[in-house]
KOLPATI-767486 format. One record per residue: residue in one letter; x, y, z of N, C-alpha, C, CB in turn. Coordinates in Angstrom, 1 decimal, m for minus. Atoms other than C-alpha are relative to their C-alpha. Glycine has a CB too. Layout:
<sites>
+---------+--------+---------+--------+---------+----------+--------+--------+---------+--------+---------+----------+--------+
| vexdren | n_east | n_north |   n_up | ca_east | ca_north |  ca_up | c_east | c_north |   c_up | cb_east | cb_north |  cb_up |
+---------+--------+---------+--------+---------+----------+--------+--------+---------+--------+---------+----------+--------+
|       a |      X |       Y |      Z |       X |        Y |      Z |      X |       Y |      Z |       X |        Y |      Z |
...
+---------+--------+---------+--------+---------+----------+--------+--------+---------+--------+---------+----------+--------+
</sites>
This chain:
<sites>
+---------+--------+---------+--------+---------+----------+--------+--------+---------+--------+---------+----------+--------+
| vexdren | n_east | n_north |   n_up | ca_east | ca_north |  ca_up | c_east | c_north |   c_up | cb_east | cb_north |  cb_up |
+---------+--------+---------+--------+---------+----------+--------+--------+---------+--------+---------+----------+--------+
|       x |    0.3 |     1.5 |   m0.3 |    m1.7 |     20.6 |    6.3 |    1.4 |    m0.3 |    0.7 |    m0.4 |     m1.1 |   m1.4 |
|       x |   m1.1 |     0.3 |   m0.7 |     0.7 |     19.3 |    8.9 |    0.8 |    m1.1 |   m0.7 |    m0.4 |     m0.5 |    1.4 |
|       x |   m1.0 |     1.1 |    0.7 |     3.8 |     17.1 |    7.8 |   m0.5 |    m1.4 |    0.2 |     1.6 |      0.1 |    0.5 |
|       x |    0.4 |     1.4 |   m0.4 |     2.5 |     14.0 |    9.6 |   m1.3 |    m0.5 |   m0.9 |    m0.4 |      0.0 |    1.7 |
|       x |    1.1 |     0.4 |    0.7 |    m0.8 |     14.1 |    7.8 |    0.3 |     0.1 |   m1.5 |    m1.3 |      1.0 |    0.3 |
|       x |   m0.4 |     0.1 |    1.3 |     0.9 |     14.8 |    4.4 |    0.8 |    m1.3 |   m0.1 |     0.9 |      1.1 |   m0.4 |
|       x |   m0.7 |     1.3 |    0.2 |     3.1 |     11.6 |    5.0 |   m1.1 |    m1.0 |    0.1 |     1.2 |     m0.2 |    1.0 |
|       x |    1.1 |     1.0 |    0.0 |     0.0 |      9.7 |    5.9 |   m0.8 |     0.0 |   m1.3 |    m0.9 |      0.2 |    1.1 |
|       x |    0.6 |     0.0 |    1.4 |    m1.7 |     10.8 |    2.6 |    0.8 |    m0.6 |   m1.0 |    m0.5 |      1.4 |   m0.4 |
|       x |   m0.9 |     0.6 |    1.0 |     1.4 |      9.9 |    0.7 |    0.1 |    m1.5 |    0.2 |     1.4 |      0.6 |    0.2 |
|       x |   m0.1 |     1.5 |   m0.1 |     1.5 |      6.4 |    2.2 |   m1.4 |    m0.6 |   m0.5 |     0.4 |     m0.5 |    1.6 |
|       x |    1.3 |     0.5 |    0.5 |    m2.2 |      6.0 |    1.4 |    0.0 |    m0.2 |   m1.5 |    m1.1 |      1.1 |    0.4 |
|       x |   m0.2 |     0.1 |    1.4 |    m1.4 |      6.8 |   m2.1 |    0.8 |    m0.9 |   m0.6 |     0.4 |      1.0 |   m0.5 |
|       x |   m1.0 |     1.2 |    0.3 |     1.5 |      4.5 |   m2.4 |   m0.5 |    m1.2 |    0.1 |     1.3 |      0.0 |    0.8 |
|       x |    0.7 |     1.3 |   m0.3 |    m0.5 |      1.7 |   m1.0 |   m1.1 |    m0.4 |   m1.1 |    m0.7 |      0.1 |    1.5 |
|       x |    1.1 |     0.3 |    0.9 |    m3.3 |      2.2 |   m3.5 |    0.7 |    m0.3 |   m1.4 |    m0.9 |      1.3 |   m0.1 |
|       x |   m0.7 |     0.3 |    1.2 |    m0.8 |      2.2 |   m6.4 |    0.6 |    m1.3 |    0.1 |     1.1 |      1.1 |   m0.2 |
|       x |   m0.6 |     1.2 |   m0.2 |     1.0 |     m0.7 |   m4.9 |   m1.2 |    m1.2 |   m0.2 |     0.6 |      0.0 |    1.6 |
|       x |    1.0 |     1.0 |    0.2 |    m2.3 |     m2.7 |   m4.8 |   m0.3 |    m0.1 |   m1.5 |    m1.2 |      0.3 |    0.8 |
|       x |    0.4 |     0.0 |    1.5 |    m3.2 |     m1.8 |   m8.4 |    1.2 |    m0.7 |   m0.8 |    m0.2 |      1.6 |   m0.7 |
|       x |   m1.1 |     0.4 |    0.7 |     0.3 |     m2.7 |   m9.5 |    0.0 |    m1.6 |    0.1 |     1.3 |      0.6 |    0.5 |
|       x |   m0.2 |     1.5 |   m0.3 |     0.3 |     m6.3 |   m7.8 |   m1.2 |    m0.6 |   m0.6 |     0.1 |     m0.3 |    1.6 |
|       x |    1.1 |     0.6 |    0.6 |    m3.2 |     m6.9 |   m9.1 |    0.2 |    m0.2 |   m1.6 |    m1.2 |      0.8 |    0.3 |
|       x |   m0.3 |     0.1 |    1.4 |    m2.0 |     m6.3 |  m12.7 |    1.1 |    m1.1 |   m0.3 |     0.4 |      1.4 |   m0.5 |
|       x |   m1.2 |     0.8 |    0.3 |     1.4 |     m8.0 |  m12.5 |   m0.1 |    m1.4 |    0.6 |     1.2 |      0.7 |    0.5 |
|       x |   m0.1 |     1.3 |   m0.6 |     0.8 |    m11.0 |  m10.3 |   m0.6 |    m1.1 |   m0.9 |    m0.9 |      0.1 |    1.4 |
|       x |    0.4 |     1.1 |    0.9 |    m1.2 |    m13.0 |  m12.7 |    0.9 |    m0.3 |   m1.2 |    m1.4 |      0.2 |   m0.5 |
|       x |   m0.8 |     0.1 |    1.2 |     1.3 |    m12.5 |  m15.4 |    1.3 |    m0.7 |    0.3 |     0.3 |      1.2 |   m0.6 |
|       x |   m1.3 |     0.3 |   m0.4 |     4.3 |    m13.6 |  m13.3 |   m0.2 |    m1.1 |    1.1 |     0.9 |      1.2 |    0.5 |
|       x |    0.2 |     1.0 |   m1.0 |     4.3 |    m17.0 |  m11.5 |    0.7 |     0.2 |    1.3 |     0.4 |     m1.2 |   m0.4 |
|       x |   m0.6 |    m0.3 |   m1.2 |     6.8 |    m15.8 |   m8.9 |   m0.8 |     1.1 |    0.8 |     1.4 |      0.5 |   m0.2 |
|       x |    0.8 |    m1.0 |   m0.7 |     4.7 |    m12.8 |   m8.1 |   m1.3 |    m0.7 |    0.5 |    m0.3 |      1.2 |   m1.0 |
|       x |    1.1 |     0.8 |   m0.5 |     1.7 |    m15.1 |   m8.0 |    0.1 |    m0.7 |    1.2 |    m0.4 |     m0.9 |   m0.9 |
|       x |   m0.2 |     0.7 |   m1.4 |     3.1 |    m17.1 |   m5.2 |    0.2 |     0.8 |    1.0 |     1.2 |     m0.9 |    0.1 |
|       x |   m0.2 |    m1.0 |   m1.2 |     4.0 |    m14.1 |   m3.2 |   m1.1 |     1.0 |    0.2 |     1.5 |      0.7 |   m0.2 |
|       x |    1.0 |    m1.0 |    0.1 |     0.7 |    m12.3 |   m3.9 |   m0.6 |     0.2 |    1.5 |    m1.2 |     m0.5 |   m1.1 |
|       x |    0.6 |    m0.3 |   m1.4 |    m0.7 |    m12.8 |   m0.3 |    1.0 |     0.8 |    0.8 |    m0.4 |     m1.3 |    0.9 |
|       x |   m1.1 |    m0.7 |   m0.7 |     2.6 |    m11.4 |    1.1 |   m0.1 |     1.5 |   m0.4 |     1.3 |     m0.7 |   m0.2 |
|       x |    0.0 |    m1.3 |    0.6 |     2.5 |     m8.4 |   m1.3 |   m1.3 |     0.8 |    0.4 |     0.0 |     m0.2 |   m1.6 |
|       x |    1.3 |    m0.7 |   m0.4 |    m1.2 |     m7.6 |   m0.5 |    0.0 |     0.3 |    1.4 |    m1.2 |     m0.9 |   m0.3 |
|       x |    0.0 |    m0.5 |   m1.3 |    m0.5 |     m7.7 |    3.2 |    1.0 |     1.2 |    0.3 |     0.3 |     m1.0 |    0.9 |
|       x |   m0.7 |    m1.1 |    0.0 |     2.3 |     m5.3 |    2.7 |   m0.7 |     1.3 |   m0.4 |     1.2 |     m0.3 |   m0.8 |
|       x |    0.9 |    m1.1 |    0.6 |     0.0 |     m2.9 |    0.7 |   m0.9 |     0.3 |    1.2 |    m0.9 |     m0.4 |   m1.5 |
|       x |    0.9 |    m0.4 |   m0.9 |    m2.5 |     m3.2 |    3.4 |    0.5 |     0.5 |    1.3 |    m0.8 |     m1.1 |    0.3 |
|       x |   m0.8 |    m0.4 |   m1.1 |     0.0 |     m2.7 |    6.2 |    0.3 |     1.5 |   m0.3 |     1.3 |     m0.9 |    0.2 |
|       x |   m0.4 |    m1.4 |    0.5 |     1.2 |      0.5 |    4.3 |   m1.3 |     0.9 |    0.1 |     0.6 |     m0.1 |   m1.4 |
|       x |    1.3 |    m0.8 |    0.0 |    m2.5 |      1.7 |    4.0 |   m0.4 |     0.3 |    1.4 |    m1.1 |     m0.7 |   m0.7 |
|       x |    0.3 |    m0.2 |   m1.5 |    m3.1 |      1.2 |    7.8 |    0.9 |     1.0 |    0.6 |     0.2 |     m1.2 |    0.7 |
|       x |   m1.0 |    m1.1 |   m0.5 |     0.0 |      3.1 |    8.8 |   m0.4 |     1.4 |   m0.6 |     1.6 |     m0.4 |   m0.5 |
|       x |    0.3 |    m1.3 |    0.5 |    m0.9 |      5.9 |    6.4 |   m1.3 |     0.6 |    0.6 |    m0.2 |     m0.2 |   m1.6 |
|       x |    1.3 |    m0.5 |   m0.6 |    m4.5 |      6.1 |    7.7 |    0.2 |     0.4 |    1.4 |    m1.0 |     m1.1 |   m0.2 |
|       x |   m0.3 |    m0.3 |   m1.3 |    m3.2 |      6.1 |   11.2 |    0.7 |     1.4 |    0.2 |     0.8 |     m1.1 |    0.6 |
|       x |   m0.7 |    m1.2 |    0.0 |    m0.8 |      8.9 |   10.5 |   m0.9 |     1.2 |   m0.4 |     1.1 |      0.0 |   m0.8 |
|       x |    0.8 |    m0.9 |    0.4 |    m3.4 |     10.8 |    8.7 |   m1.0 |     0.5 |    1.0 |    m0.6 |     m0.4 |   m1.2 |
|       x |    1.0 |    m0.3 |   m1.0 |    m6.0 |     10.6 |   11.4 |    0.6 |     0.6 |    1.2 |    m0.7 |     m1.2 |    0.4 |
|       x |   m0.5 |    m0.5 |   m1.2 |    m3.7 |     11.1 |   14.3 |    0.9 |     1.3 |   m0.2 |     0.9 |     m1.1 |    0.6 |
|       x |   m0.9 |    m1.1 |    0.2 |    m1.6 |     13.9 |   12.6 |   m0.7 |     1.2 |    0.1 |     0.6 |      0.0 |   m1.2 |
+---------+--------+---------+--------+---------+----------+--------+--------+---------+--------+---------+----------+--------+
</sites>
């Protein structure tokens, strides 16, 4: 597996963990709940970047 594909796969994994973490923690913390859309946008951006690296690598 090439290095770029490995990095893409790692970013996909990190974004999946990030989404699960924010889905669990945001309802319990009012500050995270306010920033939830930004946190989800960050996770989706990471997933898109990881997917692009995986496909193009």
